[in-house]
N, C-alpha and C positions, 0 to 999 in steps of 0.2 A: 521194810521201807517205812518211812514216817507217815503218820496219818495225813500230813500236809504234803500230798504227793507233788504238786507243782513246785513247792519250795525244794523239797528233796531232790528233784530232777535237776532243777537249776544248779543246786550245790554240786551234784555229780557232775555236770557239764564242766563247771569251773575247775574241779578237781581233776578232771581227766585231760585238761590241756597239757600236752607235753612240755617238758622243761626246754630251755633254750638250746641245750646241747643234744637233745633227742630228735628223732625223725618227726616231722610234721604229719598231722592226720587231717582227714577232711572233717569238715563241720557235720556232715551227715553221720560220720563214724561216732563224733561225739554224742549226737542227740540219739543215735540208736542204742549206744551203751548206756545212756541215762534213762532209757525206756520210754521215749516219745514214740507213739505209735506211728505217726507219719512224720518221718525224719526230713523229708524235703522242706515244706514250708518252715518247720521249726528251725532248720539249719540256717535259712536266710536271716531269721530273726536273731539267732545266736551270733551269726556272723557280724551283723551289725552292732549288737551289743558289745561284743569283744573289741571291735575296731574303735568304739566310743571309748573304752577304757584306755586305749593306747598301750596296754600291757602285753600285746601280742604281735607277732608277725603273721599277716594275714595275706596269702597269695592266691591267686586264681589260675588254675591250670587251663591253658588255652585250648587244649583239646576237649575237655570235658565240661569247662565251665565251673567246675567244682572249686570251692574255697578249701584251702589248706591252712592249718594254724599251728603255732606253738608259741611258747612264752618269748618274749623279746629279750629277757635277762633273768638271772637268778632273783633279783628283787621283784620283777614283774611276776614270776612264778609264785612267789610267796604272796604277793598282793592278791592274786587270783585266790589262792587258798584261804587267805583271810577273809575274803569276800564270801567264799562258800561257808566258812564258819558262822559268819554273821547271817547268812540266809538260812541256814540250818537251825539256828538258835531263835530266829525270829526277832532279833534285835536290830533296830535300824542303825545305819551308818551315821546318818545325819539326824538331828533332832531340833527342837526348839524353833519350828517353822512359825509359831504364833507371835514370836517376838521380833519386832522390827528394829531396824537400826543396824548400820554397819561402821567400821572404822577402818583405819589404814594399818599396815604392818608395823612393827612385828605382832604376831598373833600368838596367843596362848592356844593349847590344843583345844580347849573347849570352846573357843571363839570361833576357830576356822572350821569346826564341825557343826557349828550352829547354822540352821538352814539359810537365813538371810545373808549371813557372812560368806558361807560357801558359794551361794549364788553371785555375791559380789566378785569374788575371785575368779569364778569360771567366766563371768561376763566381762570382767576386765581382760582377761586374756583373749576372749573372742574380739573384743574391740580393738585390741593392740594388734591382732593378727589381721583384722580388716576393719579400718576406720569407717568404712561405709556399711558396717554391720547393721542389718535391719533391726529397728527396735522391737522389743517384746510388748510394749505398752505406750500409751500416750497419756498426756494430761495438760490441763490449762492452769497456769500459775499467774498470779498477781503479785508484783513487788512494789513497794513504796520507798521512794527516795526521800529521805529527810536530811536536808542540808542547813547548817547553821553556821555562824562565825562566832568562836569562843574568844573572849578577850585575851590578848597576848599569845594566842596560838593560831588564829586564822580559821579558815573554812574546815569544818568537820562533818562527817557523815555517820548516821546511826546505823549500827549493826546489832543483830540479836543472835544470840547462841542458840542454835536448835539442838536440843538435848537428844532427839532421836537420831538425827543426822550427825551429830557430834562434830558441828562446824558452824562458823559464823555466816550469816546472810542477811540481806536486807529484810525489813518487816514484811510480812505478806504470807501467802499460802495458796493452796489449791482452790479453784473455782468449785464451789458446791452446786448441785443441781437446784437448790432453792434460792441461790444468788441471783438477783434481777439482772446484773451485769457486773463487769469487772470492778467499777467503782463500789458497788455494794460489797463485793469481796474485800476490797481494800479497807473499807470502813469496818467490817466484821473483824479483820485480822488486827488493825490497829487497836481495836477496843479489847481484844483478847490478849494481846502481847505487851502493851504499854500500861503499866500500874495505874489505875484510876483515871484513864483516858476515856472520855465520852466525846464522840464527834459532835461539833456545834456549827451548825450552818452559818451562824452569824459571824464566826471568826475562823472556821476551818474551810480549806478549799483543796480539792484534788485536781492537779493539772496533768493532762495527758502528756506523756513523753514518747511513746511508741510501743511497737510490739516486735519480737523476733522469735525466730524459731531455733531451738537447741536441741541437740541429740547428746545425752550424757547419762551416765549411770545414776540411778536413784540411790542416795545414800540411805534411804530408808528401807527399800526392798532389794537393793542390789542389781535390779535388772536395767538393761540399756533401755532408755525411755526417750521419746520425742515430747519435748516440751513447747508449748505456745505460751511465751512469757510477755505478759502485758505490763508495762511500767508506768507508774504515775508519781507525781511529787506532791508531797504535803506542803502547802503554804498556810501559815496561820499568824494571827496577831498575838498569840500566846507569848508570855514572857517566861514561861516554865514548861518543861516537858520531862516526865520522870521516864527514865530509860529502864530502870529496875536492875536487878542483879545479873540478868543476862544480857543487858545492853552495854555497848561500848561505842564512844565516839571516836572515829578514826580518820586518818588522813586520806586524801585522794590516793596517794601511793599506796597505802595498805589496803584501800579498797579495790584497787584496779590491777596491781602487780601480781602476775600469775605465780603461784607458789608461796605467797606471803602468808605468815602466821599472824594471828592475834590472840594474844594471851596463851601462846602455845598451841593453838587450834587452827585448823585450816580454814580458809575463806572461800565460799562458792559464790563467785560473781561472774561466771562465764557469759551469762546471758546479758548482764549489765555492760561488760566490755564489748560485746557485739553492738549493743545499743549505742554506746558512747562513740563508736567508730563512725557512726553515721550522724552524730550530733555536731552541728557547726560549732567549733571552738571547744568542744568536749565539755566536761563537767565545770572546768574553770569559768566558761562563759554563763553557766547556770547561776542565776541569783539565789542567794539563800532563802529558803522558804520560812525560816524561823529567825528571830533575834532574841536569843536567850539572855537573861540578866545574870546568869551565873558567870563566875570566874574559875578557872582552873585551880585545883588544889596545889600546893608546893610540890607534892610528890609528883603529880601529872606533869607539872612544868619542868622539873628536873629531868624526868624521863624523856620527854619528847623535845626539850631544847637544852640539853646539858651544857653545850659551849656558851650559849648565850647567858645562862645562869652563872657558869664559872666566871665568864667575863665580867658580869655585873658584880659578883662577890669580890673579885680581885680589884675592880675599880674602887668599890666601897673600902676595901681594906687598904688601898693605896692613899685614899683620902684621910682615913683614920690615922694611919702612920704619919702622914704629912703634918697632920693637926698636932699630933703628940709631940712631934719633933719641933714644931714651931712653938708650941707652949714651953717646951724644955729650954729652948733658946732664950725664949722671953724671961724665964725664970732665972737663968744664968746672968742674963744681962741686967 
């Protein structure tokens, strides 16, 4: 027997589970064969572990109350043997638990076996099976709405790409223990996320919009989380605000439409959509907090208003052609 007796015993239990086409055995028999001194308590633990894997058919004998077990399929039997090999070698199936951040499928093998990503996958399944699934953690978050009106484009809202969560969301973040209140959190996050930004009481103000509660998966840790989300709007007399390389000014539709992508990445505004549902007139009735002096680049204008740009180009082209024809007629005359 291996010097690591508990691991060796667990490996033997996994290897002793009968194949799907063999007769089932009791969990007591599995534990006894693996060398557990008191098979009774160990059998209950083994039964629970095997049921969790989904790889076994576990039944209970009504007469004795004993559980019997066998593999659910050929692949399930091989899965149990693979787990036994991992246990015996001392190699973990999952790793990289220290690295935070998750992503959506498709996954590479090294991604799905990373701790936080695997947790995201199984928590996603738990939540899909039970939309009322209890959260594993809770957190307080402050998000800042920054609305402006860009020349020729109309209202726009600032979103920041979160590299850990790999998605776009409003500026903001978690409330820390040393933050005096949600407004202090908002100021700290703005100064961290906006290049060169320093909150100035002479020209900057934060306006309360409301608070909502949202239960969703954390894109950092993967776990189902209950968030208390506090929303404020930044209003300012500034004529310039640097968004940085991770910032994007988006339309209301891009901000609120579920499943929308920005620059190919997902958008997390579940809490904002819930807040907006209770705002009279929605975001459209909310006055811009900034009047920026910038005008959009030609590239942005073409991307966001292609038909308007095309119409303007064709109109100009038509005028040019008409002038050319008129000049030509004058020359002939």
